N, C-alpha and C positions, 0 to 999 in steps of 0.2 A: 539415245532412242527412248529412254524411260522418261525424260522430261518432255520429249515431245508426245509421248502417250499421255502423259499426265495433263497437258495442255489442252488435250481433246476430250478429256474424259467426259465433259458435259455432252458429247455426242452419243455416248453410250451410257445409258442410266444405271446399268447393273454391273459395272466393272469397277476393279481395283487393279492398280499396277504397282508391284514392289520388286525391289531387288533383293533376292534372297541367296543364301548358299545352296546350291543345288545339291549337295552331299548331307546336308542336315536341314531339313525343312520341318522341323520339330515344332515350329510355331503353328504348323497347320494340322488340323484332324485329319486322320485317315479317311480318305473317300470324300473329301470336302471341296476338291478343286475341279471346276468344269473344263478348264483350258489352261496348259502352260506353253508358253513360247519360249524360245532361246534362239537368238542370232549369233552363231558361230561360239556359243558357250561350252557346249558339251564335249567338243574336242578338246578343250584345255582342262578337263577335269582332273584333278589328281587322282581320282578314283572313279572312272566312268560307270563301272559296274554298280557302285553305290549310288552315283547320281541318278542313273536310270532307275534304279530299284525305288528311289525315293519318289521319283514322278510317276512310273508305271505301276508300281506295285502298291504304293501307300496313299500318296496324296490324291491323284486322279480319281474321280468317280467313275465307277463302271460305264464304259462307254464314252469316257471323257476323251478331249482332243489334245494331242500333243504335237507341237509344230516347232521343228528345229531346222536349222541350216548347217551345213558342214562343207569345208572346202574339199572339192574332189580332185581337182588339179591346181597345184601352185607352183608355176616354173621357178619362182625363187628359191623353193626349198629343193627342187631337183637341182638349180645351179649351185646351191650352198654344198650339197653333197659332192658334186663334181668337183668343186674348187678344194673342198677339204681332202678329197681322195687323193688329188694332185699333190696339194701340200704335204700330205701323209705319205708320200712315194708310192702311191697306188693302194694303200691300205684303206680299208673302209672305216670313214669315222664314226664314233660312237653315236648311238642314237640319242637325240635330245631328251632332256629329262621329261618333258611333256612334248608329244609329238603332235602337232595340230594336223597331220596327215592321217592319223590313226583311224579315222573312220571313213577315208576315202576309199578302202577296198570293197567290194562286194561282199555283202553278208556283215 
């Protein structure tokens, strides 16, 4: 996606596209970014609170825009849990270390 955005940058005169660590955006000044986008990134953050804090409370300008996508329902994850519960004789399997469905619930 980043390569595609960079290939079209000539269509947008005032844009830069960079791949950054969402939990440490120290290369950017506070309140210096107009728009942050992330496609399915934040649901895989090791520390989502820190990642959101970097975006919302530090680098975004007041009134800036944050656009992200998350999985709301992924049947494969439900199927994985059902299979593992059966394999574990009815016991609930441990949660994955990073839960891609962690942002699916309301709120």
